PyMOL Python script that loads the backbone (N, CA, C, O; Angstrom):
from pymol import cmd

cmd.read_pdbstr("""\
ATOM      1  N   MET A   1      85.970  39.509 104.135  1.00  0.00           N
ATOM      2  CA  MET A   1      85.340  39.323 102.846  1.00  0.00           C
ATOM      3  C   MET A   1      85.424  37.831 102.498  1.00  0.00           C
ATOM      4  O   MET A   1      86.512  37.256 102.518  1.00  0.00           O
ATOM      5  N   ALA A   2      84.325  37.221 102.191  1.00  0.00           N
ATOM      6  CA  ALA A   2      84.285  35.805 101.826  1.00  0.00           C
ATOM      7  C   ALA A   2      84.407  35.662 100.316  1.00  0.00           C
ATOM      8  O   ALA A   2      83.834  36.444  99.558  1.00  0.00           O
ATOM      9  N   ILE A   3      85.149  34.669  99.896  1.00  0.00           N
ATOM     10  CA  ILE A   3      85.302  34.353  98.486  1.00  0.00           C
ATOM     11  C   ILE A   3      84.416  33.162  98.188  1.00  0.00           C
ATOM     12  O   ILE A   3      84.521  32.132  98.854  1.00  0.00           O
ATOM     13  N   HIS A   4      83.554  33.281  97.208  1.00  0.00           N
ATOM     14  CA  HIS A   4      82.671  32.188  96.838  1.00  0.00           C
ATOM     15  C   HIS A   4      83.055  31.675  95.460  1.00  0.00           C
ATOM     16  O   HIS A   4      82.990  32.404  94.470  1.00  0.00           O
ATOM     17  N   LEU A   5      83.453  30.415  95.412  1.00  0.00           N
ATOM     18  CA  LEU A   5      83.762  29.779  94.140  1.00  0.00           C
ATOM     19  C   LEU A   5      82.545  29.005  93.676  1.00  0.00           C
ATOM     20  O   LEU A   5      81.820  28.444  94.498  1.00  0.00           O
ATOM     21  N   PRO A   6      82.309  28.963  92.379  1.00  0.00           N
ATOM     22  CA  PRO A   6      81.229  28.101  91.907  1.00  0.00           C
ATOM     23  C   PRO A   6      81.564  26.657  92.247  1.00  0.00           C
ATOM     24  O   PRO A   6      82.652  26.178  91.929  1.00  0.00           O
ATOM     25  N   ARG A   7      80.640  25.969  92.889  1.00  0.00           N
ATOM     26  CA  ARG A   7      80.896  24.586  93.273  1.00  0.00           C
ATOM     27  C   ARG A   7      79.582  23.838  93.264  1.00  0.00           C
ATOM     28  O   ARG A   7      78.570  24.343  93.750  1.00  0.00           O
ATOM     29  N   ILE A   8      79.592  22.665  92.726  1.00  0.00           N
ATOM     30  CA  ILE A   8      78.426  21.808  92.738  1.00  0.00           C
ATOM     31  C   ILE A   8      78.827  20.546  93.460  1.00  0.00           C
ATOM     32  O   ILE A   8      79.615  19.758  92.937  1.00  0.00           O
ATOM     33  N   ALA A   9      78.296  20.336  94.662  1.00  0.00           N
ATOM     34  CA  ALA A   9      78.729  19.216  95.488  1.00  0.00           C
ATOM     35  C   ALA A   9      78.024  17.918  95.135  1.00  0.00           C
ATOM     36  O   ALA A   9      78.675  16.878  95.031  1.00  0.00           O
ATOM     37  N   SER A  10      76.727  17.951  94.951  1.00  0.00           N
ATOM     38  CA  SER A  10      75.997  16.694  94.786  1.00  0.00           C
ATOM     39  C   SER A  10      75.662  16.382  93.334  1.00  0.00           C
ATOM     40  O   SER A  10      75.521  15.214  92.972  1.00  0.00           O
ATOM     41  N   SER A  11      75.535  17.378  92.521  1.00  0.00           N
ATOM     42  CA  SER A  11      75.166  17.157  91.132  1.00  0.00           C
ATOM     43  C   SER A  11      76.389  16.769  90.308  1.00  0.00           C
ATOM     44  O   SER A  11      77.488  17.280  90.524  1.00  0.00           O
ATOM     45  N   LYS A  12      76.182  15.865  89.367  1.00  0.00           N
ATOM     46  CA  LYS A  12      77.276  15.490  88.463  1.00  0.00           C
ATOM     47  C   LYS A  12      77.281  16.369  87.217  1.00  0.00           C
ATOM     48  O   LYS A  12      78.204  16.292  86.406  1.00  0.00           O
ATOM     49  N   LYS A  13      76.251  17.207  87.060  1.00  0.00           N
ATOM     50  CA  LYS A  13      76.201  18.089  85.899  1.00  0.00           C
ATOM     51  C   LYS A  13      77.151  19.260  86.074  1.00  0.00           C
ATOM     52  O   LYS A  13      77.271  19.833  87.157  1.00  0.00           O
ATOM     53  N   VAL A  14      77.809  19.595  85.003  1.00  0.00           N
ATOM     54  CA  VAL A  14      78.709  20.739  84.997  1.00  0.00           C
ATOM     55  C   VAL A  14      78.172  21.737  83.979  1.00  0.00           C
ATOM     56  O   VAL A  14      77.986  21.384  82.814  1.00  0.00           O
ATOM     57  N   PRO A  15      77.917  22.983  84.398  1.00  0.00           N
ATOM     58  CA  PRO A  15      77.384  23.975  83.462  1.00  0.00           C
ATOM     59  C   PRO A  15      78.350  24.249  82.313  1.00  0.00           C
ATOM     60  O   PRO A  15      79.563  24.092  82.453  1.00  0.00           O
ATOM     61  N   LYS A  16      77.803  24.653  81.197  1.00  0.00           N
ATOM     62  CA  LYS A  16      78.615  25.013  80.041  1.00  0.00           C
ATOM     63  C   LYS A  16      79.576  26.137  80.439  1.00  0.00           C
ATOM     64  O   LYS A  16      79.190  27.103  81.097  1.00  0.00           O
ATOM     65  N   GLY A  17      80.830  25.984  80.025  1.00  0.00           N
ATOM     66  CA  GLY A  17      81.843  26.982  80.346  1.00  0.00           C
ATOM     67  C   GLY A  17      82.578  26.706  81.651  1.00  0.00           C
ATOM     68  O   GLY A  17      83.397  27.517  82.082  1.00  0.00           O
ATOM     69  N   TYR A  18      82.294  25.572  82.283  1.00  0.00           N
ATOM     70  CA  TYR A  18      82.919  25.184  83.540  1.00  0.00           C
ATOM     71  C   TYR A  18      83.449  23.763  83.421  1.00  0.00           C
ATOM     72  O   TYR A  18      83.087  23.035  82.497  1.00  0.00           O
ATOM     73  N   PHE A  19      84.316  23.367  84.365  1.00  0.00           N
ATOM     74  CA  PHE A  19      84.763  21.981  84.435  1.00  0.00           C
ATOM     75  C   PHE A  19      85.024  21.624  85.894  1.00  0.00           C
ATOM     76  O   PHE A  19      85.229  22.499  86.736  1.00  0.00           O
ATOM     77  N   ALA A  20      85.013  20.344  86.171  1.00  0.00           N
ATOM     78  CA  ALA A  20      85.184  19.872  87.548  1.00  0.00           C
ATOM     79  C   ALA A  20      86.629  19.481  87.805  1.00  0.00           C
ATOM     80  O   ALA A  20      87.297  18.908  86.945  1.00  0.00           O
ATOM     81  N   VAL A  21      87.095  19.801  88.998  1.00  0.00           N
ATOM     82  CA  VAL A  21      88.396  19.343  89.470  1.00  0.00           C
ATOM     83  C   VAL A  21      88.210  18.767  90.876  1.00  0.00           C
ATOM     84  O   VAL A  21      87.270  19.122  91.587  1.00  0.00           O
ATOM     85  N   TYR A  22      89.119  17.879  91.257  1.00  0.00           N
ATOM     86  CA  TYR A  22      89.098  17.264  92.576  1.00  0.00           C
ATOM     87  C   TYR A  22      90.349  17.705  93.315  1.00  0.00           C
ATOM     88  O   TYR A  22      91.457  17.632  92.782  1.00  0.00           O
ATOM     89  N   VAL A  23      90.163  18.167  94.552  1.00  0.00           N
ATOM     90  CA  VAL A  23      91.251  18.821  95.281  1.00  0.00           C
ATOM     91  C   VAL A  23      91.390  18.228  96.682  1.00  0.00           C
ATOM     92  O   VAL A  23      90.399  17.944  97.354  1.00  0.00           O
ATOM     93  N   GLY A  24      92.637  18.049  97.106  1.00  0.00           N
ATOM     94  CA  GLY A  24      92.934  17.676  98.480  1.00  0.00           C
ATOM     95  C   GLY A  24      92.803  16.191  98.773  1.00  0.00           C
ATOM     96  O   GLY A  24      92.447  15.394  97.906  1.00  0.00           O
ATOM     97  N   GLU A  25      93.101  15.842 100.017  1.00  0.00           N
ATOM     98  CA  GLU A  25      93.072  14.454 100.447  1.00  0.00           C
ATOM     99  C   GLU A  25      91.680  13.840 100.329  1.00  0.00           C
ATOM    100  O   GLU A  25      91.545  12.655 100.021  1.00  0.00           O
ATOM    101  N   ASN A  26      90.648  14.642 100.572  1.00  0.00           N
ATOM    102  CA  ASN A  26      89.276  14.137 100.518  1.00  0.00           C
ATOM    103  C   ASN A  26      88.658  14.242  99.125  1.00  0.00           C
ATOM    104  O   ASN A  26      87.480  13.938  98.936  1.00  0.00           O
ATOM    105  N   GLN A  27      89.462  14.673  98.155  1.00  0.00           N
ATOM    106  CA  GLN A  27      89.008  14.800  96.768  1.00  0.00           C
ATOM    107  C   GLN A  27      87.728  15.632  96.660  1.00  0.00           C
ATOM    108  O   GLN A  27      86.764  15.226  96.010  1.00  0.00           O
ATOM    109  N   LYS A  28      87.733  16.796  97.301  1.00  0.00           N
ATOM    110  CA  LYS A  28      86.589  17.698  97.237  1.00  0.00           C
ATOM    111  C   LYS A  28      86.432  18.188  95.801  1.00  0.00           C
ATOM    112  O   LYS A  28      87.405  18.584  95.158  1.00  0.00           O
ATOM    113  N   ARG A  29      85.218  18.158  95.318  1.00  0.00           N
ATOM    114  CA  ARG A  29      84.927  18.511  93.924  1.00  0.00           C
ATOM    115  C   ARG A  29      84.578  19.986  93.830  1.00  0.00           C
ATOM    116  O   ARG A  29      83.702  20.475  94.544  1.00  0.00           O
ATOM    117  N   PHE A  30      85.274  20.693  92.938  1.00  0.00           N
ATOM    118  CA  PHE A  30      84.994  22.095  92.644  1.00  0.00           C
ATOM    119  C   PHE A  30      84.660  22.206  91.166  1.00  0.00           C
ATOM    120  O   PHE A  30      85.253  21.516  90.336  1.00  0.00           O
ATOM    121  N   VAL A  31      83.731  23.053  90.845  1.00  0.00           N
ATOM    122  CA  VAL A  31      83.391  23.348  89.455  1.00  0.00           C
ATOM    123  C   VAL A  31      83.845  24.775  89.207  1.00  0.00           C
ATOM    124  O   VAL A  31      83.370  25.715  89.844  1.00  0.00           O
ATOM    125  N   ILE A  32      84.776  24.923  88.268  1.00  0.00           N
ATOM    126  CA  ILE A  32      85.407  26.216  88.042  1.00  0.00           C
ATOM    127  C   ILE A  32      85.302  26.616  86.574  1.00  0.00           C
ATOM    128  O   ILE A  32      85.113  25.759  85.711  1.00  0.00           O
ATOM    129  N   PRO A  33      85.424  27.911  86.285  1.00  0.00           N
ATOM    130  CA  PRO A  33      85.323  28.382  84.902  1.00  0.00           C
ATOM    131  C   PRO A  33      86.471  27.884  84.022  1.00  0.00           C
ATOM    132  O   PRO A  33      87.614  27.794  84.470  1.00  0.00           O
ATOM    133  N   VAL A  34      86.162  27.570  82.797  1.00  0.00           N
ATOM    134  CA  VAL A  34      87.173  27.155  81.814  1.00  0.00           C
ATOM    135  C   VAL A  34      88.201  28.265  81.617  1.00  0.00           C
ATOM    136  O   VAL A  34      89.353  27.981  81.288  1.00  0.00           O
ATOM    137  N   SER A  35      87.813  29.506  81.808  1.00  0.00           N
ATOM    138  CA  SER A  35      88.737  30.635  81.627  1.00  0.00           C
ATOM    139  C   SER A  35      89.953  30.538  82.551  1.00  0.00           C
ATOM    140  O   SER A  35      90.984  31.147  82.264  1.00  0.00           O
ATOM    141  N   PHE A  36      89.856  29.787  83.654  1.00  0.00           N
ATOM    142  CA  PHE A  36      91.003  29.617  84.551  1.00  0.00           C
ATOM    143  C   PHE A  36      92.162  28.919  83.842  1.00  0.00           C
ATOM    144  O   PHE A  36      93.317  29.100  84.229  1.00  0.00           O
ATOM    145  N   LEU A  37      91.874  28.130  82.818  1.00  0.00           N
ATOM    146  CA  LEU A  37      92.926  27.384  82.124  1.00  0.00           C
ATOM    147  C   LEU A  37      93.979  28.287  81.502  1.00  0.00           C
ATOM    148  O   LEU A  37      95.117  27.861  81.308  1.00  0.00           O
ATOM    149  N   ASN A  38      93.619  29.525  81.187  1.00  0.00           N
ATOM    150  CA  ASN A  38      94.558  30.471  80.574  1.00  0.00           C
ATOM    151  C   ASN A  38      95.387  31.240  81.596  1.00  0.00           C
ATOM    152  O   ASN A  38      96.301  31.973  81.216  1.00  0.00           O
ATOM    153  N   GLN A  39      95.091  31.090  82.872  1.00  0.00           N
ATOM    154  CA  GLN A  39      95.748  31.873  83.914  1.00  0.00           C
ATOM    155  C   GLN A  39      97.050  31.202  84.378  1.00  0.00           C
ATOM    156  O   GLN A  39      97.049  30.012  84.692  1.00  0.00           O
ATOM    157  N   PRO A  40      98.154  31.951  84.423  1.00  0.00           N
ATOM    158  CA  PRO A  40      99.437  31.373  84.845  1.00  0.00           C
ATOM    159  C   PRO A  40      99.392  30.704  86.224  1.00  0.00           C
ATOM    160  O   PRO A  40     100.004  29.653  86.409  1.00  0.00           O
ATOM    161  N   LEU A  41      98.684  31.288  87.188  1.00  0.00           N
ATOM    162  CA  LEU A  41      98.604  30.664  88.512  1.00  0.00           C
ATOM    163  C   LEU A  41      97.923  29.303  88.439  1.00  0.00           C
ATOM    164  O   LEU A  41      98.355  28.357  89.097  1.00  0.00           O
ATOM    165  N   PHE A  42      96.865  29.197  87.647  1.00  0.00           N
ATOM    166  CA  PHE A  42      96.174  27.921  87.524  1.00  0.00           C
ATOM    167  C   PHE A  42      97.027  26.933  86.724  1.00  0.00           C
ATOM    168  O   PHE A  42      96.998  25.731  86.992  1.00  0.00           O
ATOM    169  N   GLN A  43      97.777  27.425  85.758  1.00  0.00           N
ATOM    170  CA  GLN A  43      98.666  26.558  84.997  1.00  0.00           C
ATOM    171  C   GLN A  43      99.741  25.953  85.896  1.00  0.00           C
ATOM    172  O   GLN A  43     100.198  24.837  85.652  1.00  0.00           O
ATOM    173  N   ASP A  44     100.147  26.688  86.936  1.00  0.00           N
ATOM    174  CA  ASP A  44     101.091  26.130  87.917  1.00  0.00           C
ATOM    175  C   ASP A  44     100.463  24.933  88.635  1.00  0.00           C
ATOM    176  O   ASP A  44     101.129  23.923  88.863  1.00  0.00           O
ATOM    177  N   LEU A  45      99.175  25.050  88.993  1.00  0.00           N
ATOM    178  CA  LEU A  45      98.479  23.922  89.627  1.00  0.00           C
ATOM    179  C   LEU A  45      98.387  22.736  88.667  1.00  0.00           C
ATOM    180  O   LEU A  45      98.533  21.585  89.080  1.00  0.00           O
ATOM    181  N   LEU A  46      98.146  23.017  87.395  1.00  0.00           N
ATOM    182  CA  LEU A  46      98.090  21.942  86.404  1.00  0.00           C
ATOM    183  C   LEU A  46      99.447  21.253  86.269  1.00  0.00           C
ATOM    184  O   LEU A  46      99.515  20.038  86.085  1.00  0.00           O
ATOM    185  N   GLY A  47     100.514  22.026  86.359  1.00  0.00           N
ATOM    186  CA  GLY A  47     101.859  21.452  86.311  1.00  0.00           C
ATOM    187  C   GLY A  47     102.107  20.515  87.489  1.00  0.00           C
ATOM    188  O   GLY A  47     102.720  19.459  87.332  1.00  0.00           O
ATOM    189  N   MET A  48     101.625  20.910  88.679  1.00  0.00           N
ATOM    190  CA  MET A  48     101.741  20.037  89.851  1.00  0.00           C
ATOM    191  C   MET A  48     100.979  18.740  89.625  1.00  0.00           C
ATOM    192  O   MET A  48     101.439  17.662  90.001  1.00  0.00           O
ATOM    193  N   SER A  49      99.827  18.854  89.015  1.00  0.00           N
ATOM    194  CA  SER A  49      99.002  17.681  88.741  1.00  0.00           C
ATOM    195  C   SER A  49      99.706  16.747  87.761  1.00  0.00           C
ATOM    196  O   SER A  49      99.699  15.529  87.941  1.00  0.00           O
ATOM    197  N   GLU A  50     100.308  17.317  86.731  1.00  0.00           N
ATOM    198  CA  GLU A  50     101.021  16.506  85.743  1.00  0.00           C
ATOM    199  C   GLU A  50     102.208  15.786  86.385  1.00  0.00           C
ATOM    200  O   GLU A  50     102.451  14.610  86.112  1.00  0.00           O
ATOM    201  N   GLU A  51     102.948  16.504  87.241  1.00  0.00           N
ATOM    202  CA  GLU A  51     104.099  15.886  87.912  1.00  0.00           C
ATOM    203  C   GLU A  51     103.675  14.717  88.800  1.00  0.00           C
ATOM    204  O   GLU A  51     104.345  13.686  88.841  1.00  0.00           O
ATOM    205  N   GLU A  52     102.556  14.887  89.511  1.00  0.00           N
ATOM    206  CA  GLU A  52     102.114  13.862  90.461  1.00  0.00           C
ATOM    207  C   GLU A  52     101.415  12.689  89.793  1.00  0.00           C
ATOM    208  O   GLU A  52     101.664  11.536  90.144  1.00  0.00           O
ATOM    209  N   PHE A  53     100.537  12.975  88.827  1.00  0.00           N
ATOM    210  CA  PHE A  53      99.686  11.932  88.261  1.00  0.00           C
ATOM    211  C   PHE A  53      99.957  11.628  86.794  1.00  0.00           C
ATOM    212  O   PHE A  53      99.449  10.638  86.267  1.00  0.00           O
ATOM    213  N   GLY A  54     100.744  12.459  86.131  1.00  0.00           N
ATOM    214  CA  GLY A  54     100.881  12.302  84.682  1.00  0.00           C
ATOM    215  C   GLY A  54      99.531  12.609  84.054  1.00  0.00           C
ATOM    216  O   GLY A  54      98.899  13.612  84.384  1.00  0.00           O
ATOM    217  N   TYR A  55      99.099  11.760  83.163  1.00  0.00           N
ATOM    218  CA  TYR A  55      97.797  11.986  82.530  1.00  0.00           C
ATOM    219  C   TYR A  55      96.776  10.943  82.980  1.00  0.00           C
ATOM    220  O   TYR A  55      95.729  10.781  82.353  1.00  0.00           O
ATOM    221  N   THR A  56      97.083  10.241  84.064  1.00  0.00           N
ATOM    222  CA  THR A  56      96.161   9.271  84.631  1.00  0.00           C
ATOM    223  C   THR A  56      95.721   9.789  85.991  1.00  0.00           C
ATOM    224  O   THR A  56      96.531   9.875  86.915  1.00  0.00           O
ATOM    225  N   HIS A  57      94.459  10.130  86.119  1.00  0.00           N
ATOM    226  CA  HIS A  57      93.943  10.665  87.374  1.00  0.00           C
ATOM    227  C   HIS A  57      93.054   9.626  88.044  1.00  0.00           C
ATOM    228  O   HIS A  57      92.174   9.055  87.401  1.00  0.00           O
ATOM    229  N   PRO A  58      93.279   9.380  89.329  1.00  0.00           N
ATOM    230  CA  PRO A  58      92.570   8.307  90.025  1.00  0.00           C
ATOM    231  C   PRO A  58      91.053   8.464  90.057  1.00  0.00           C
ATOM    232  O   PRO A  58      90.343   7.462  90.142  1.00  0.00           O
ATOM    233  N   THR A  59      90.543   9.672  89.994  1.00  0.00           N
ATOM    234  CA  THR A  59      89.097   9.883  90.070  1.00  0.00           C
ATOM    235  C   THR A  59      88.440   9.848  88.697  1.00  0.00           C
ATOM    236  O   THR A  59      87.213   9.866  88.596  1.00  0.00           O
ATOM    237  N   GLY A  60      89.241   9.799  87.646  1.00  0.00           N
ATOM    238  CA  GLY A  60      88.693   9.877  86.303  1.00  0.00           C
ATOM    239  C   GLY A  60      88.538  11.315  85.848  1.00  0.00           C
ATOM    240  O   GLY A  60      88.328  11.575  84.663  1.00  0.00           O
ATOM    241  N   GLY A  61      88.640  12.254  86.784  1.00  0.00           N
ATOM    242  CA  GLY A  61      88.591  13.679  86.482  1.00  0.00           C
ATOM    243  C   GLY A  61      89.921  14.307  86.830  1.00  0.00           C
ATOM    244  O   GLY A  61      90.819  13.626  87.324  1.00  0.00           O
ATOM    245  N   LEU A  62      90.056  15.566  86.584  1.00  0.00           N
ATOM    246  CA  LEU A  62      91.298  16.280  86.858  1.00  0.00           C
ATOM    247  C   LEU A  62      91.487  16.419  88.365  1.00  0.00           C
ATOM    248  O   LEU A  62      90.628  16.972  89.051  1.00  0.00           O
ATOM    249  N   THR A  63      92.596  15.925  88.875  1.00  0.00           N
ATOM    250  CA  THR A  63      92.912  15.984  90.299  1.00  0.00           C
ATOM    251  C   THR A  63      94.051  16.975  90.515  1.00  0.00           C
ATOM    252  O   THR A  63      95.096  16.884  89.871  1.00  0.00           O
ATOM    253  N   ILE A  64      93.841  17.914  91.421  1.00  0.00           N
ATOM    254  CA  ILE A  64      94.861  18.909  91.755  1.00  0.00           C
ATOM    255  C   ILE A  64      95.473  18.502  93.105  1.00  0.00           C
ATOM    256  O   ILE A  64      94.764  18.453  94.110  1.00  0.00           O
ATOM    257  N   PRO A  65      96.789  18.208  93.138  1.00  0.00           N
ATOM    258  CA  PRO A  65      97.418  17.701  94.358  1.00  0.00           C
ATOM    259  C   PRO A  65      97.881  18.804  95.316  1.00  0.00           C
ATOM    260  O   PRO A  65      99.077  18.966  95.555  1.00  0.00           O
ATOM    261  N   CYS A  66      96.933  19.551  95.853  1.00  0.00           N
ATOM    262  CA  CYS A  66      97.254  20.529  96.882  1.00  0.00           C
ATOM    263  C   CYS A  66      96.097  20.543  97.871  1.00  0.00           C
ATOM    264  O   CYS A  66      95.029  20.000  97.590  1.00  0.00           O
ATOM    265  N   ASN A  67      96.308  21.164  99.029  1.00  0.00           N
ATOM    266  CA  ASN A  67      95.196  21.186  99.972  1.00  0.00           C
ATOM    267  C   ASN A  67      94.150  22.206  99.529  1.00  0.00           C
ATOM    268  O   ASN A  67      94.423  23.099  98.726  1.00  0.00           O
ATOM    269  N   GLU A  68      92.958  22.048 100.071  1.00  0.00           N
ATOM    270  CA  GLU A  68      91.835  22.876  99.646  1.00  0.00           C
ATOM    271  C   GLU A  68      92.068  24.360  99.898  1.00  0.00           C
ATOM    272  O   GLU A  68      91.652  25.196  99.096  1.00  0.00           O
ATOM    273  N   GLU A  69      92.733  24.698 101.009  1.00  0.00           N
ATOM    274  CA  GLU A  69      92.961  26.107 101.336  1.00  0.00           C
ATOM    275  C   GLU A  69      93.834  26.782 100.283  1.00  0.00           C
ATOM    276  O   GLU A  69      93.562  27.912  99.878  1.00  0.00           O
ATOM    277  N   ILE A  70      94.878  26.090  99.841  1.00  0.00           N
ATOM    278  CA  ILE A  70      95.744  26.645  98.799  1.00  0.00           C
ATOM    279  C   ILE A  70      94.966  26.805  97.502  1.00  0.00           C
ATOM    280  O   ILE A  70      95.080  27.832  96.833  1.00  0.00           O
ATOM    281  N   PHE A  71      94.177  25.798  97.143  1.00  0.00           N
ATOM    282  CA  PHE A  71      93.385  25.872  95.917  1.00  0.00           C
ATOM    283  C   PHE A  71      92.430  27.059  95.955  1.00  0.00           C
ATOM    284  O   PHE A  71      92.345  27.819  94.990  1.00  0.00           O
ATOM    285  N   VAL A  72      91.718  27.223  97.053  1.00  0.00           N
ATOM    286  CA  VAL A  72      90.776  28.335  97.181  1.00  0.00           C
ATOM    287  C   VAL A  72      91.521  29.665  97.129  1.00  0.00           C
ATOM    288  O   VAL A  72      91.048  30.615  96.506  1.00  0.00           O
ATOM    289  N   ASP A  73      92.677  29.740  97.776  1.00  0.00           N
ATOM    290  CA  ASP A  73      93.464  30.971  97.746  1.00  0.00           C
ATOM    291  C   ASP A  73      93.894  31.311  96.323  1.00  0.00           C
ATOM    292  O   ASP A  73      93.741  32.450  95.883  1.00  0.00           O
ATOM    293  N   VAL A  74      94.428  30.332  95.608  1.00  0.00           N
ATOM    294  CA  VAL A  74      94.888  30.576  94.236  1.00  0.00           C
ATOM    295  C   VAL A  74      93.726  30.955  93.337  1.00  0.00           C
ATOM    296  O   VAL A  74      93.809  31.944  92.608  1.00  0.00           O
ATOM    297  N   THR A  75      92.651  30.191  93.375  1.00  0.00           N
ATOM    298  CA  THR A  75      91.537  30.477  92.458  1.00  0.00           C
ATOM    299  C   THR A  75      90.800  31.763  92.821  1.00  0.00           C
ATOM    300  O   THR A  75      90.201  32.391  91.949  1.00  0.00           O
ATOM    301  N   SER A  76      90.833  32.167  94.098  1.00  0.00           N
ATOM    302  CA  SER A  76      90.178  33.420  94.457  1.00  0.00           C
ATOM    303  C   SER A  76      90.913  34.617  93.850  1.00  0.00           C
ATOM    304  O   SER A  76      90.313  35.672  93.640  1.00  0.00           O
ATOM    305  N   ARG A  77      92.190  34.459  93.572  1.00  0.00           N
ATOM    306  CA  ARG A  77      92.959  35.520  92.917  1.00  0.00           C
ATOM    307  C   ARG A  77      92.628  35.651  91.433  1.00  0.00           C
ATOM    308  O   ARG A  77      92.950  36.661  90.807  1.00  0.00           O
ATOM    309  N   LEU A  78      91.989  34.636  90.878  1.00  0.00           N
ATOM    310  CA  LEU A  78      91.696  34.625  89.445  1.00  0.00           C
ATOM    311  C   LEU A  78      90.343  35.254  89.120  1.00  0.00           C
ATOM    312  O   LEU A  78      90.057  35.518  87.953  1.00  0.00           O
ATOM    313  N   ASN A  79      89.516  35.496  90.119  1.00  0.00           N
ATOM    314  CA  ASN A  79      88.175  36.065  89.869  1.00  0.00           C
ATOM    315  C   ASN A  79      88.225  37.491  89.424  1.00  0.00           C
ATOM    316  O   ASN A  79      87.183  38.098  89.179  1.00  0.00           O
TER     317      ASN A  79
END
""", "prot")
cmd.dss("prot")
cmd.show_as("cartoon", "prot")
cmd.util.cbc("prot")
cmd.orient("prot")
């Protein structure tokens, strides 16, 4: 079974109700639902981001400091 996350690779537009995050060494951009912000698993990822970057993110957007496979695994549990 394949898990498909909403993702916009080339467009800078983010649909209403979604936000962009950058994940992994290559800073892959994912567009995910705002509803993820209330989920404890996603809040753990946000905590990792705060520990690593504080409130200054190198891309100007929210950067999650984990590899893409972990991010996809965690967010696929939130669907």
